[in-house]
Jmol script that loads the backbone (N, CA, C; Angstrom):
load data "model"
ATOM      1  N   MET A   1     -66.300  -7.818 -72.487  1.00  0.00           N
ATOM      2  CA  MET A   1     -67.166  -8.916 -72.869  1.00  0.00           C
ATOM      3  C   MET A   1     -67.562  -9.680 -71.611  1.00  0.00           C
ATOM      4  N   LYS A   2     -68.816 -10.018 -71.494  1.00  0.00           N
ATOM      5  CA  LYS A   2     -69.279 -10.679 -70.280  1.00  0.00           C
ATOM      6  C   LYS A   2     -69.120 -12.201 -70.314  1.00  0.00           C
ATOM      7  N   PHE A   3     -68.719 -12.765 -71.445  1.00  0.00           N
ATOM      8  CA  PHE A   3     -68.486 -14.202 -71.560  1.00  0.00           C
ATOM      9  C   PHE A   3     -66.994 -14.465 -71.748  1.00  0.00           C
ATOM     10  N   ARG A   4     -66.574 -15.708 -71.487  1.00  0.00           N
ATOM     11  CA  ARG A   4     -65.231 -16.101 -71.909  1.00  0.00           C
ATOM     12  C   ARG A   4     -65.267 -16.095 -73.429  1.00  0.00           C
ATOM     13  N   GLU A   5     -64.250 -15.553 -74.034  1.00  0.00           N
ATOM     14  CA  GLU A   5     -64.225 -15.465 -75.494  1.00  0.00           C
ATOM     15  C   GLU A   5     -62.900 -16.005 -76.004  1.00  0.00           C
ATOM     16  N   TRP A   6     -62.982 -16.757 -77.086  1.00  0.00           N
ATOM     17  CA  TRP A   6     -61.792 -17.339 -77.680  1.00  0.00           C
ATOM     18  C   TRP A   6     -61.976 -17.396 -79.184  1.00  0.00           C
ATOM     19  N   PHE A   7     -60.916 -17.175 -79.920  1.00  0.00           N
ATOM     20  CA  PHE A   7     -60.921 -17.319 -81.369  1.00  0.00           C
ATOM     21  C   PHE A   7     -59.974 -18.475 -81.693  1.00  0.00           C
ATOM     22  N   ASN A   8     -60.472 -19.479 -82.413  1.00  0.00           N
ATOM     23  CA  ASN A   8     -59.602 -20.599 -82.756  1.00  0.00           C
ATOM     24  C   ASN A   8     -58.639 -20.188 -83.874  1.00  0.00           C
ATOM     25  N   SER A   9     -57.825 -21.121 -84.323  1.00  0.00           N
ATOM     26  CA  SER A   9     -56.795 -20.800 -85.324  1.00  0.00           C
ATOM     27  C   SER A   9     -57.387 -20.343 -86.654  1.00  0.00           C
ATOM     28  N   LYS A  10     -58.649 -20.668 -86.909  1.00  0.00           N
ATOM     29  CA  LYS A  10     -59.320 -20.215 -88.132  1.00  0.00           C
ATOM     30  C   LYS A  10     -59.988 -18.853 -87.953  1.00  0.00           C
ATOM     31  N   GLY A  11     -59.974 -18.339 -86.738  1.00  0.00           N
ATOM     32  CA  GLY A  11     -60.599 -17.040 -86.472  1.00  0.00           C
ATOM     33  C   GLY A  11     -62.057 -17.121 -86.082  1.00  0.00           C
ATOM     34  N   THR A  12     -62.577 -18.320 -85.841  1.00  0.00           N
ATOM     35  CA  THR A  12     -63.975 -18.477 -85.445  1.00  0.00           C
ATOM     36  C   THR A  12     -64.139 -18.082 -83.981  1.00  0.00           C
ATOM     37  N   GLN A  13     -65.133 -17.237 -83.718  1.00  0.00           N
ATOM     38  CA  GLN A  13     -65.401 -16.785 -82.353  1.00  0.00           C
ATOM     39  C   GLN A  13     -66.168 -17.858 -81.590  1.00  0.00           C
ATOM     40  N   ILE A  14     -65.695 -18.135 -80.377  1.00  0.00           N
ATOM     41  CA  ILE A  14     -66.316 -19.122 -79.498  1.00  0.00           C
ATOM     42  C   ILE A  14     -66.524 -18.452 -78.141  1.00  0.00           C
ATOM     43  N   LEU A  15     -67.764 -18.510 -77.641  1.00  0.00           N
ATOM     44  CA  LEU A  15     -68.121 -17.890 -76.364  1.00  0.00           C
ATOM     45  C   LEU A  15     -68.486 -18.968 -75.353  1.00  0.00           C
ATOM     46  N   ALA A  16     -68.180 -18.718 -74.087  1.00  0.00           N
ATOM     47  CA  ALA A  16     -68.531 -19.650 -73.010  1.00  0.00           C
ATOM     48  C   ALA A  16     -69.031 -18.880 -71.803  1.00  0.00           C
ATOM     49  N   GLY A  17     -70.005 -19.460 -71.116  1.00  0.00           N
ATOM     50  CA  GLY A  17     -70.504 -18.869 -69.887  1.00  0.00           C
ATOM     51  C   GLY A  17     -69.505 -19.034 -68.756  1.00  0.00           C
ATOM     52  N   LYS A  18     -69.640 -18.179 -67.733  1.00  0.00           N
ATOM     53  CA  LYS A  18     -68.732 -18.209 -66.578  1.00  0.00           C
ATOM     54  C   LYS A  18     -69.410 -18.707 -65.306  1.00  0.00           C
ATOM     55  N   SER A  19     -70.744 -18.755 -65.310  1.00  0.00           N
ATOM     56  CA  SER A  19     -71.508 -19.160 -64.120  1.00  0.00           C
ATOM     57  C   SER A  19     -72.900 -19.575 -64.582  1.00  0.00           C
ATOM     58  N   SER A  20     -73.715 -20.063 -63.670  1.00  0.00           N
ATOM     59  CA  SER A  20     -75.067 -20.462 -64.063  1.00  0.00           C
ATOM     60  C   SER A  20     -75.873 -19.265 -64.579  1.00  0.00           C
ATOM     61  N   THR A  21     -75.740 -18.117 -63.933  1.00  0.00           N
ATOM     62  CA  THR A  21     -76.437 -16.912 -64.395  1.00  0.00           C
ATOM     63  C   THR A  21     -75.898 -16.480 -65.757  1.00  0.00           C
ATOM     64  N   ASN A  22     -74.597 -16.547 -65.911  1.00  0.00           N
ATOM     65  CA  ASN A  22     -73.971 -16.172 -67.177  1.00  0.00           C
ATOM     66  C   ASN A  22     -74.359 -17.158 -68.284  1.00  0.00           C
ATOM     67  N   ASN A  23     -74.515 -18.440 -67.963  1.00  0.00           N
ATOM     68  CA  ASN A  23     -74.992 -19.413 -68.948  1.00  0.00           C
ATOM     69  C   ASN A  23     -76.389 -19.049 -69.446  1.00  0.00           C
ATOM     70  N   GLU A  24     -77.242 -18.552 -68.550  1.00  0.00           N
ATOM     71  CA  GLU A  24     -78.580 -18.083 -68.951  1.00  0.00           C
ATOM     72  C   GLU A  24     -78.458 -16.968 -69.989  1.00  0.00           C
ATOM     73  N   GLU A  25     -77.573 -16.020 -69.729  1.00  0.00           N
ATOM     74  CA  GLU A  25     -77.358 -14.895 -70.653  1.00  0.00           C
ATOM     75  C   GLU A  25     -76.794 -15.389 -71.986  1.00  0.00           C
ATOM     76  N   LEU A  26     -75.880 -16.339 -71.910  1.00  0.00           N
ATOM     77  CA  LEU A  26     -75.287 -16.877 -73.129  1.00  0.00           C
ATOM     78  C   LEU A  26     -76.354 -17.552 -73.996  1.00  0.00           C
ATOM     79  N   ILE A  27     -77.173 -18.391 -73.391  1.00  0.00           N
ATOM     80  CA  ILE A  27     -78.212 -19.092 -74.152  1.00  0.00           C
ATOM     81  C   ILE A  27     -79.226 -18.102 -74.733  1.00  0.00           C
ATOM     82  N   ALA A  28     -79.505 -17.026 -74.022  1.00  0.00           N
ATOM     83  CA  ALA A  28     -80.451 -16.026 -74.509  1.00  0.00           C
ATOM     84  C   ALA A  28     -79.983 -15.365 -75.805  1.00  0.00           C
ATOM     85  N   GLN A  29     -78.668 -15.295 -76.043  1.00  0.00           N
ATOM     86  CA  GLN A  29     -78.165 -14.631 -77.243  1.00  0.00           C
ATOM     87  C   GLN A  29     -77.871 -15.614 -78.389  1.00  0.00           C
ATOM     88  N   VAL A  30     -78.100 -16.913 -78.176  1.00  0.00           N
ATOM     89  CA  VAL A  30     -77.828 -17.922 -79.200  1.00  0.00           C
ATOM     90  C   VAL A  30     -78.889 -17.871 -80.297  1.00  0.00           C
ATOM     91  N   ASP A  31     -78.453 -17.872 -81.547  1.00  0.00           N
ATOM     92  CA  ASP A  31     -79.356 -17.965 -82.690  1.00  0.00           C
ATOM     93  C   ASP A  31     -79.807 -19.419 -82.830  1.00  0.00           C
ATOM     94  N   LYS A  32     -81.011 -19.631 -83.332  1.00  0.00           N
ATOM     95  CA  LYS A  32     -81.563 -20.984 -83.419  1.00  0.00           C
ATOM     96  C   LYS A  32     -80.716 -21.930 -84.273  1.00  0.00           C
ATOM     97  N   ASN A  33     -79.939 -21.409 -85.208  1.00  0.00           N
ATOM     98  CA  ASN A  33     -79.119 -22.256 -86.076  1.00  0.00           C
ATOM     99  C   ASN A  33     -77.656 -22.325 -85.667  1.00  0.00           C
ATOM    100  N   GLU A  34     -77.297 -21.667 -84.573  1.00  0.00           N
ATOM    101  CA  GLU A  34     -75.919 -21.736 -84.094  1.00  0.00           C
ATOM    102  C   GLU A  34     -75.703 -23.010 -83.278  1.00  0.00           C
ATOM    103  N   THR A  35     -74.460 -23.444 -83.224  1.00  0.00           N
ATOM    104  CA  THR A  35     -74.089 -24.653 -82.504  1.00  0.00           C
ATOM    105  C   THR A  35     -73.732 -24.317 -81.062  1.00  0.00           C
ATOM    106  N   VAL A  36     -74.225 -25.143 -80.147  1.00  0.00           N
ATOM    107  CA  VAL A  36     -73.995 -24.973 -78.717  1.00  0.00           C
ATOM    108  C   VAL A  36     -73.457 -26.297 -78.173  1.00  0.00           C
ATOM    109  N   LEU A  37     -72.610 -26.212 -77.154  1.00  0.00           N
ATOM    110  CA  LEU A  37     -72.027 -27.404 -76.543  1.00  0.00           C
ATOM    111  C   LEU A  37     -72.117 -27.327 -75.022  1.00  0.00           C
ATOM    112  N   HIS A  38     -72.136 -28.498 -74.405  1.00  0.00           N
ATOM    113  CA  HIS A  38     -72.116 -28.627 -72.948  1.00  0.00           C
ATOM    114  C   HIS A  38     -71.642 -30.041 -72.634  1.00  0.00           C
ATOM    115  N   THR A  39     -70.927 -30.205 -71.544  1.00  0.00           N
ATOM    116  CA  THR A  39     -70.485 -31.550 -71.189  1.00  0.00           C
ATOM    117  C   THR A  39     -71.682 -32.429 -70.834  1.00  0.00           C
ATOM    118  N   ALA A  40     -71.497 -33.737 -70.959  1.00  0.00           N
ATOM    119  CA  ALA A  40     -72.561 -34.679 -70.613  1.00  0.00           C
ATOM    120  C   ALA A  40     -72.885 -34.593 -69.123  1.00  0.00           C
ATOM    121  N   LYS A  41     -71.879 -34.311 -68.308  1.00  0.00           N
ATOM    122  CA  LYS A  41     -72.092 -34.171 -66.866  1.00  0.00           C
ATOM    123  C   LYS A  41     -72.369 -32.708 -66.531  1.00  0.00           C
ATOM    124  N   PRO A  42     -73.121 -32.459 -65.460  1.00  0.00           N
ATOM    125  CA  PRO A  42     -73.375 -31.078 -65.039  1.00  0.00           C
ATOM    126  C   PRO A  42     -72.077 -30.369 -64.646  1.00  0.00           C
ATOM    127  N   GLY A  43     -72.130 -29.053 -64.645  1.00  0.00           N
ATOM    128  CA  GLY A  43     -70.999 -28.273 -64.153  1.00  0.00           C
ATOM    129  C   GLY A  43     -70.016 -27.852 -65.215  1.00  0.00           C
ATOM    130  N   SER A  44     -70.540 -27.425 -66.350  1.00  0.00           N
ATOM    131  CA  SER A  44     -69.648 -26.878 -67.376  1.00  0.00           C
ATOM    132  C   SER A  44     -70.290 -25.631 -67.948  1.00  0.00           C
ATOM    133  N   PRO A  45     -69.492 -24.844 -68.634  1.00  0.00           N
ATOM    134  CA  PRO A  45     -70.093 -23.698 -69.322  1.00  0.00           C
ATOM    135  C   PRO A  45     -70.877 -24.188 -70.532  1.00  0.00           C
ATOM    136  N   PHE A  46     -71.916 -23.452 -70.893  1.00  0.00           N
ATOM    137  CA  PHE A  46     -72.476 -23.623 -72.221  1.00  0.00           C
ATOM    138  C   PHE A  46     -71.531 -22.870 -73.143  1.00  0.00           C
ATOM    139  N   VAL A  47     -71.278 -23.430 -74.303  1.00  0.00           N
ATOM    140  CA  VAL A  47     -70.350 -22.844 -75.269  1.00  0.00           C
ATOM    141  C   VAL A  47     -71.093 -22.641 -76.579  1.00  0.00           C
ATOM    142  N   ASN A  48     -70.924 -21.470 -77.174  1.00  0.00           N
ATOM    143  CA  ASN A  48     -71.623 -21.090 -78.399  1.00  0.00           C
ATOM    144  C   ASN A  48     -70.610 -20.752 -79.486  1.00  0.00           C
ATOM    145  N   ILE A  49     -70.732 -21.438 -80.627  1.00  0.00           N
ATOM    146  CA  ILE A  49     -69.894 -21.135 -81.782  1.00  0.00           C
ATOM    147  C   ILE A  49     -70.631 -20.086 -82.603  1.00  0.00           C
ATOM    148  N   LYS A  50     -70.010 -18.936 -82.805  1.00  0.00           N
ATOM    149  CA  LYS A  50     -70.689 -17.810 -83.443  1.00  0.00           C
ATOM    150  C   LYS A  50     -70.564 -17.841 -84.970  1.00  0.00           C
ATOM    151  N   THR A  51     -70.989 -18.952 -85.544  1.00  0.00           N
ATOM    152  CA  THR A  51     -71.121 -19.072 -86.993  1.00  0.00           C
ATOM    153  C   THR A  51     -72.216 -20.097 -87.257  1.00  0.00           C
ATOM    154  N   LYS A  52     -72.952 -19.922 -88.320  1.00  0.00           N
ATOM    155  CA  LYS A  52     -74.047 -20.846 -88.614  1.00  0.00           C
ATOM    156  C   LYS A  52     -73.569 -22.126 -89.291  1.00  0.00           C
ATOM    157  N   LYS A  53     -72.369 -22.124 -89.851  1.00  0.00           N
ATOM    158  CA  LYS A  53     -71.829 -23.305 -90.545  1.00  0.00           C
ATOM    159  C   LYS A  53     -70.446 -23.654 -89.995  1.00  0.00           C
ATOM    160  N   PRO A  54     -70.381 -24.147 -88.752  1.00  0.00           N
ATOM    161  CA  PRO A  54     -69.067 -24.477 -88.191  1.00  0.00           C
ATOM    162  C   PRO A  54     -68.465 -25.715 -88.868  1.00  0.00           C
ATOM    163  N   THR A  55     -67.163 -25.721 -88.982  1.00  0.00           N
ATOM    164  CA  THR A  55     -66.461 -26.891 -89.506  1.00  0.00           C
ATOM    165  C   THR A  55     -66.303 -27.917 -88.385  1.00  0.00           C
ATOM    166  N   LYS A  56     -65.867 -29.116 -88.741  1.00  0.00           N
ATOM    167  CA  LYS A  56     -65.590 -30.134 -87.721  1.00  0.00           C
ATOM    168  C   LYS A  56     -64.523 -29.636 -86.755  1.00  0.00           C
ATOM    169  N   GLN A  57     -63.534 -28.892 -87.295  1.00  0.00           N
ATOM    170  CA  GLN A  57     -62.472 -28.351 -86.446  1.00  0.00           C
ATOM    171  C   GLN A  57     -63.031 -27.306 -85.478  1.00  0.00           C
ATOM    172  N   ASP A  58     -63.943 -26.437 -85.961  1.00  0.00           N
ATOM    173  CA  ASP A  58     -64.585 -25.444 -85.079  1.00  0.00           C
ATOM    174  C   ASP A  58     -65.296 -26.146 -83.919  1.00  0.00           C
ATOM    175  N   ILE A  59     -66.023 -27.224 -84.233  1.00  0.00           N
ATOM    176  CA  ILE A  59     -66.786 -27.944 -83.218  1.00  0.00           C
ATOM    177  C   ILE A  59     -65.849 -28.609 -82.212  1.00  0.00           C
ATOM    178  N   TYR A  60     -64.780 -29.230 -82.692  1.00  0.00           N
ATOM    179  CA  TYR A  60     -63.849 -29.874 -81.762  1.00  0.00           C
ATOM    180  C   TYR A  60     -63.135 -28.830 -80.903  1.00  0.00           C
ATOM    181  N   ASP A  61     -62.754 -27.712 -81.504  1.00  0.00           N
ATOM    182  CA  ASP A  61     -62.109 -26.641 -80.732  1.00  0.00           C
ATOM    183  C   ASP A  61     -63.038 -26.136 -79.634  1.00  0.00           C
ATOM    184  N   ALA A  62     -64.322 -25.947 -79.968  1.00  0.00           N
ATOM    185  CA  ALA A  62     -65.299 -25.491 -78.970  1.00  0.00           C
ATOM    186  C   ALA A  62     -65.494 -26.544 -77.881  1.00  0.00           C
ATOM    187  N   ALA A  63     -65.475 -27.818 -78.266  1.00  0.00           N
ATOM    188  CA  ALA A  63     -65.602 -28.900 -77.285  1.00  0.00           C
ATOM    189  C   ALA A  63     -64.409 -28.908 -76.333  1.00  0.00           C
ATOM    190  N   LEU A  64     -63.224 -28.644 -76.857  1.00  0.00           N
ATOM    191  CA  LEU A  64     -62.029 -28.528 -76.004  1.00  0.00           C
ATOM    192  C   LEU A  64     -62.202 -27.398 -74.995  1.00  0.00           C
ATOM    193  N   PHE A  65     -62.671 -26.260 -75.480  1.00  0.00           N
ATOM    194  CA  PHE A  65     -62.890 -25.086 -74.642  1.00  0.00           C
ATOM    195  C   PHE A  65     -63.910 -25.409 -73.543  1.00  0.00           C
ATOM    196  N   CYS A  66     -64.992 -26.099 -73.919  1.00  0.00           N
ATOM    197  CA  CYS A  66     -66.030 -26.499 -72.977  1.00  0.00           C
ATOM    198  C   CYS A  66     -65.465 -27.455 -71.926  1.00  0.00           C
ATOM    199  N   ALA A  67     -64.745 -28.464 -72.377  1.00  0.00           N
ATOM    200  CA  ALA A  67     -64.190 -29.475 -71.467  1.00  0.00           C
ATOM    201  C   ALA A  67     -63.181 -28.878 -70.503  1.00  0.00           C
ATOM    202  N   LYS A  68     -62.350 -27.980 -71.000  1.00  0.00           N
ATOM    203  CA  LYS A  68     -61.300 -27.391 -70.163  1.00  0.00           C
ATOM    204  C   LYS A  68     -61.872 -26.680 -68.938  1.00  0.00           C
ATOM    205  N   TYR A  69     -63.014 -26.027 -69.087  1.00  0.00           N
ATOM    206  CA  TYR A  69     -63.606 -25.263 -67.989  1.00  0.00           C
ATOM    207  C   TYR A  69     -64.693 -26.048 -67.242  1.00  0.00           C
ATOM    208  N   SER A  70     -64.751 -27.364 -67.427  1.00  0.00           N
ATOM    209  CA  SER A  70     -65.798 -28.169 -66.785  1.00  0.00           C
ATOM    210  C   SER A  70     -65.340 -28.721 -65.434  1.00  0.00           C
ATOM    211  N   GLN A  71     -66.315 -29.000 -64.584  1.00  0.00           N
ATOM    212  CA  GLN A  71     -66.032 -29.655 -63.309  1.00  0.00           C
ATOM    213  C   GLN A  71     -65.593 -31.097 -63.537  1.00  0.00           C
ATOM    214  N   ASP A  72     -66.099 -31.712 -64.595  1.00  0.00           N
ATOM    215  CA  ASP A  72     -65.698 -33.072 -64.919  1.00  0.00           C
ATOM    216  C   ASP A  72     -64.185 -33.137 -65.153  1.00  0.00           C
ATOM    217  N   TRP A  73     -63.650 -32.184 -65.908  1.00  0.00           N
ATOM    218  CA  TRP A  73     -62.203 -32.143 -66.143  1.00  0.00           C
ATOM    219  C   TRP A  73     -61.457 -31.829 -64.846  1.00  0.00           C
ATOM    220  N   ARG A  74     -61.941 -30.849 -64.120  1.00  0.00           N
ATOM    221  CA  ARG A  74     -61.303 -30.455 -62.861  1.00  0.00           C
ATOM    222  C   ARG A  74     -61.199 -31.639 -61.899  1.00  0.00           C
ATOM    223  N   ASP A  75     -62.267 -32.431 -61.829  1.00  0.00           N
ATOM    224  CA  ASP A  75     -62.335 -33.516 -60.856  1.00  0.00           C
ATOM    225  C   ASP A  75     -61.702 -34.825 -61.322  1.00  0.00           C
ATOM    226  N   ASN A  76     -61.705 -35.095 -62.628  1.00  0.00           N
ATOM    227  CA  ASN A  76     -61.307 -36.422 -63.109  1.00  0.00           C
ATOM    228  C   ASN A  76     -60.077 -36.457 -64.003  1.00  0.00           C
ATOM    229  N   LYS A  77     -59.770 -35.372 -64.687  1.00  0.00           N
ATOM    230  CA  LYS A  77     -58.608 -35.325 -65.594  1.00  0.00           C
ATOM    231  C   LYS A  77     -58.583 -36.520 -66.553  1.00  0.00           C
ATOM    232  N   SER A  78     -59.747 -36.816 -67.159  1.00  0.00           N
ATOM    233  CA  SER A  78     -59.850 -37.902 -68.121  1.00  0.00           C
ATOM    234  C   SER A  78     -60.583 -37.407 -69.367  1.00  0.00           C
ATOM    235  N   ASP A  79     -60.780 -38.282 -70.349  1.00  0.00           N
ATOM    236  CA  ASP A  79     -61.541 -37.902 -71.535  1.00  0.00           C
ATOM    237  C   ASP A  79     -62.914 -37.374 -71.102  1.00  0.00           C
ATOM    238  N   ILE A  80     -63.421 -36.398 -71.849  1.00  0.00           N
ATOM    239  CA  ILE A  80     -64.682 -35.746 -71.489  1.00  0.00           C
ATOM    240  C   ILE A  80     -65.698 -35.919 -72.620  1.00  0.00           C
ATOM    241  N   ARG A  81     -66.911 -36.328 -72.255  1.00  0.00           N
ATOM    242  CA  ARG A  81     -68.007 -36.437 -73.227  1.00  0.00           C
ATOM    243  C   ARG A  81     -68.700 -35.078 -73.314  1.00  0.00           C
ATOM    244  N   VAL A  82     -68.851 -34.580 -74.540  1.00  0.00           N
ATOM    245  CA  VAL A  82     -69.467 -33.276 -74.770  1.00  0.00           C
ATOM    246  C   VAL A  82     -70.660 -33.448 -75.711  1.00  0.00           C
ATOM    247  N   HIS A  83     -71.778 -32.838 -75.342  1.00  0.00           N
ATOM    248  CA  HIS A  83     -72.972 -32.831 -76.184  1.00  0.00           C
ATOM    249  C   HIS A  83     -72.912 -31.632 -77.121  1.00  0.00           C
ATOM    250  N   VAL A  84     -73.279 -31.852 -78.371  1.00  0.00           N
ATOM    251  CA  VAL A  84     -73.286 -30.813 -79.405  1.00  0.00           C
ATOM    252  C   VAL A  84     -74.708 -30.730 -79.953  1.00  0.00           C
ATOM    253  N   PHE A  85     -75.264 -29.507 -79.998  1.00  0.00           N
ATOM    254  CA  PHE A  85     -76.646 -29.343 -80.427  1.00  0.00           C
ATOM    255  C   PHE A  85     -76.851 -27.949 -81.009  1.00  0.00           C
ATOM    256  N   LYS A  86     -78.009 -27.724 -81.589  1.00  0.00           N
ATOM    257  CA  LYS A  86     -78.368 -26.431 -82.176  1.00  0.00           C
ATOM    258  C   LYS A  86     -79.196 -25.622 -81.177  1.00  0.00           C
ATOM    259  N   GLY A  87     -79.160 -24.311 -81.335  1.00  0.00           N
ATOM    260  CA  GLY A  87     -79.942 -23.430 -80.479  1.00  0.00           C
ATOM    261  C   GLY A  87     -81.415 -23.764 -80.479  1.00  0.00           C
ATOM    262  N   LYS A  88     -81.949 -24.194 -81.619  1.00  0.00           N
ATOM    263  CA  LYS A  88     -83.380 -24.515 -81.725  1.00  0.00           C
ATOM    264  C   LYS A  88     -83.773 -25.746 -80.895  1.00  0.00           C
ATOM    265  N   ASP A  89     -82.794 -26.545 -80.470  1.00  0.00           N
ATOM    266  CA  ASP A  89     -83.081 -27.749 -79.689  1.00  0.00           C
ATOM    267  C   ASP A  89     -83.018 -27.526 -78.177  1.00  0.00           C
ATOM    268  N   ILE A  90     -82.773 -26.300 -77.762  1.00  0.00           N
ATOM    269  CA  ILE A  90     -82.683 -25.975 -76.335  1.00  0.00           C
ATOM    270  C   ILE A  90     -84.056 -25.519 -75.832  1.00  0.00           C
ATOM    271  N   TYR A  91     -84.421 -25.991 -74.643  1.00  0.00           N
ATOM    272  CA  TYR A  91     -85.671 -25.525 -74.036  1.00  0.00           C
ATOM    273  C   TYR A  91     -85.471 -25.317 -72.540  1.00  0.00           C
ATOM    274  N   LYS A  92     -86.358 -24.529 -71.974  1.00  0.00           N
ATOM    275  CA  LYS A  92     -86.330 -24.233 -70.536  1.00  0.00           C
ATOM    276  C   LYS A  92     -87.742 -24.436 -70.007  1.00  0.00           C
ATOM    277  N   LYS A  93     -87.898 -25.350 -69.049  1.00  0.00           N
ATOM    278  CA  LYS A  93     -89.198 -25.581 -68.413  1.00  0.00           C
ATOM    279  C   LYS A  93     -89.275 -24.794 -67.118  1.00  0.00           C
ATOM    280  N   LYS A  94     -90.480 -24.430 -66.758  1.00  0.00           N
ATOM    281  CA  LYS A  94     -90.705 -23.740 -65.491  1.00  0.00           C
ATOM    282  C   LYS A  94     -90.184 -24.616 -64.363  1.00  0.00           C
ATOM    283  N   GLY A  95     -89.453 -24.028 -63.454  1.00  0.00           N
ATOM    284  CA  GLY A  95     -88.934 -24.750 -62.311  1.00  0.00           C
ATOM    285  C   GLY A  95     -87.513 -25.262 -62.485  1.00  0.00           C
ATOM    286  N   MET A  96     -86.971 -25.179 -63.700  1.00  0.00           N
ATOM    287  CA  MET A  96     -85.569 -25.582 -63.888  1.00  0.00           C
ATOM    288  C   MET A  96     -84.665 -24.565 -63.223  1.00  0.00           C
ATOM    289  N   LYS A  97     -83.593 -25.056 -62.588  1.00  0.00           N
ATOM    290  CA  LYS A  97     -82.660 -24.165 -61.906  1.00  0.00           C
ATOM    291  C   LYS A  97     -82.007 -23.204 -62.896  1.00  0.00           C
ATOM    292  N   THR A  98     -81.530 -22.091 -62.366  1.00  0.00           N
ATOM    293  CA  THR A  98     -80.778 -21.126 -63.168  1.00  0.00           C
ATOM    294  C   THR A  98     -79.587 -21.819 -63.802  1.00  0.00           C
ATOM    295  N   GLY A  99     -79.421 -21.609 -65.089  1.00  0.00           N
ATOM    296  CA  GLY A  99     -78.298 -22.196 -65.813  1.00  0.00           C
ATOM    297  C   GLY A  99     -78.539 -23.609 -66.296  1.00  0.00           C
ATOM    298  N   THR A 100     -79.740 -24.136 -66.045  1.00  0.00           N
ATOM    299  CA  THR A 100     -80.091 -25.487 -66.469  1.00  0.00           C
ATOM    300  C   THR A 100     -81.064 -25.425 -67.639  1.00  0.00           C
ATOM    301  N   PHE A 101     -80.802 -26.245 -68.649  1.00  0.00           N
ATOM    302  CA  PHE A 101     -81.654 -26.293 -69.833  1.00  0.00           C
ATOM    303  C   PHE A 101     -81.831 -27.736 -70.254  1.00  0.00           C
ATOM    304  N   GLY A 102     -82.898 -27.989 -70.987  1.00  0.00           N
ATOM    305  CA  GLY A 102     -83.099 -29.282 -71.617  1.00  0.00           C
ATOM    306  C   GLY A 102     -82.690 -29.178 -73.074  1.00  0.00           C
ATOM    307  N   VAL A 103     -82.380 -30.321 -73.659  1.00  0.00           N
ATOM    308  CA  VAL A 103     -81.989 -30.368 -75.066  1.00  0.00           C
ATOM    309  C   VAL A 103     -82.770 -31.501 -75.721  1.00  0.00           C
ATOM    310  N   LYS A 104     -83.417 -31.200 -76.853  1.00  0.00           N
ATOM    311  CA  LYS A 104     -84.242 -32.197 -77.542  1.00  0.00           C
ATOM    312  C   LYS A 104     -83.407 -33.262 -78.235  1.00  0.00           C
ATOM    313  N   LYS A 105     -82.359 -32.864 -78.936  1.00  0.00           N
ATOM    314  CA  LYS A 105     -81.500 -33.847 -79.594  1.00  0.00           C
ATOM    315  C   LYS A 105     -80.078 -33.316 -79.649  1.00  0.00           C
ATOM    316  N   PHE A 106     -79.131 -34.233 -79.570  1.00  0.00           N
ATOM    317  CA  PHE A 106     -77.724 -33.839 -79.540  1.00  0.00           C
ATOM    318  C   PHE A 106     -76.855 -34.968 -80.076  1.00  0.00           C
ATOM    319  N   LYS A 107     -75.642 -34.612 -80.437  1.00  0.00           N
ATOM    320  CA  LYS A 107     -74.605 -35.575 -80.799  1.00  0.00           C
ATOM    321  C   LYS A 107     -73.584 -35.572 -79.667  1.00  0.00           C
ATOM    322  N   ILE A 108     -72.840 -36.649 -79.550  1.00  0.00           N
ATOM    323  CA  ILE A 108     -71.809 -36.751 -78.514  1.00  0.00           C
ATOM    324  C   ILE A 108     -70.448 -36.847 -79.182  1.00  0.00           C
ATOM    325  N   ILE A 109     -69.514 -36.036 -78.685  1.00  0.00           N
ATOM    326  CA  ILE A 109     -68.126 -36.191 -79.097  1.00  0.00           C
ATOM    327  C   ILE A 109     -67.284 -36.396 -77.837  1.00  0.00           C
ATOM    328  N   ILE A 110     -66.212 -37.119 -78.002  1.00  0.00           N
ATOM    329  CA  ILE A 110     -65.293 -37.385 -76.896  1.00  0.00           C
ATOM    330  C   ILE A 110     -64.062 -36.502 -77.080  1.00  0.00           C
ATOM    331  N   VAL A 111     -63.764 -35.724 -76.058  1.00  0.00           N
ATOM    332  CA  VAL A 111     -62.572 -34.878 -76.080  1.00  0.00           C
ATOM    333  C   VAL A 111     -61.484 -35.606 -75.301  1.00  0.00           C
ATOM    334  N   LYS A 112     -60.374 -35.841 -75.949  1.00  0.00           N
ATOM    335  CA  LYS A 112     -59.271 -36.590 -75.349  1.00  0.00           C
ATOM    336  C   LYS A 112     -58.512 -35.734 -74.336  1.00  0.00           C
ATOM    337  N   LYS A 113     -58.160 -36.368 -73.218  1.00  0.00           N
ATOM    338  CA  LYS A 113     -57.471 -35.625 -72.159  1.00  0.00           C
ATOM    339  C   LYS A 113     -56.139 -35.050 -72.658  1.00  0.00           C
ATOM    340  N   GLU A 114     -55.467 -35.736 -73.572  1.00  0.00           N
ATOM    341  CA  GLU A 114     -54.211 -35.231 -74.114  1.00  0.00           C
ATOM    342  C   GLU A 114     -54.408 -33.899 -74.836  1.00  0.00           C
ATOM    343  N   ASP A 115     -55.557 -33.768 -75.528  1.00  0.00           N
ATOM    344  CA  ASP A 115     -55.857 -32.519 -76.235  1.00  0.00           C
ATOM    345  C   ASP A 115     -56.189 -31.389 -75.255  1.00  0.00           C
ATOM    346  N   ILE A 116     -56.909 -31.720 -74.185  1.00  0.00           N
ATOM    347  CA  ILE A 116     -57.278 -30.705 -73.197  1.00  0.00           C
ATOM    348  C   ILE A 116     -56.024 -30.155 -72.521  1.00  0.00           C
ATOM    349  N   LYS A 117     -55.074 -31.024 -72.247  1.00  0.00           N
ATOM    350  CA  LYS A 117     -53.836 -30.593 -71.592  1.00  0.00           C
ATOM    351  C   LYS A 117     -53.051 -29.592 -72.438  1.00  0.00           C
ATOM    352  N   LYS A 118     -53.236 -29.633 -73.756  1.00  0.00           N
ATOM    353  CA  LYS A 118     -52.475 -28.760 -74.661  1.00  0.00           C
ATOM    354  C   LYS A 118     -52.985 -27.321 -74.671  1.00  0.00           C
ATOM    355  N   ILE A 119     -54.229 -27.107 -74.245  1.00  0.00           N
ATOM    356  CA  ILE A 119     -54.765 -25.730 -74.316  1.00  0.00           C
ATOM    357  C   ILE A 119     -54.748 -25.051 -72.963  1.00  0.00           C
TER     358      ILE A 119
END
end "model"
wireframe off; spacefill off
backbone 0.3
color backbone group
């Protein structure tokens, strides 16, 4: 598998990019109704939940996975803000760097540092 892959305790598949080029590949395979996550700050993997109807637990688990591999976590070891959005809300404008995308609308969840330390 070319992405980081994880199955949460419910068996939901969660994929994450490994680099800016890999994030491009990950976003290319996202369905418009699938949930995608990225930290509020640059330097994290894009994370894709491979189900069209994720539970709140699926979303939080994916946010943990996203936060754990972020530069924000690496550098600060504090709570991490994660954006949650649908594939249909992602766009790419000409001139955007590799691995960079815009998002039309998103929700914010806070991942607690205590939870990140557990995984």
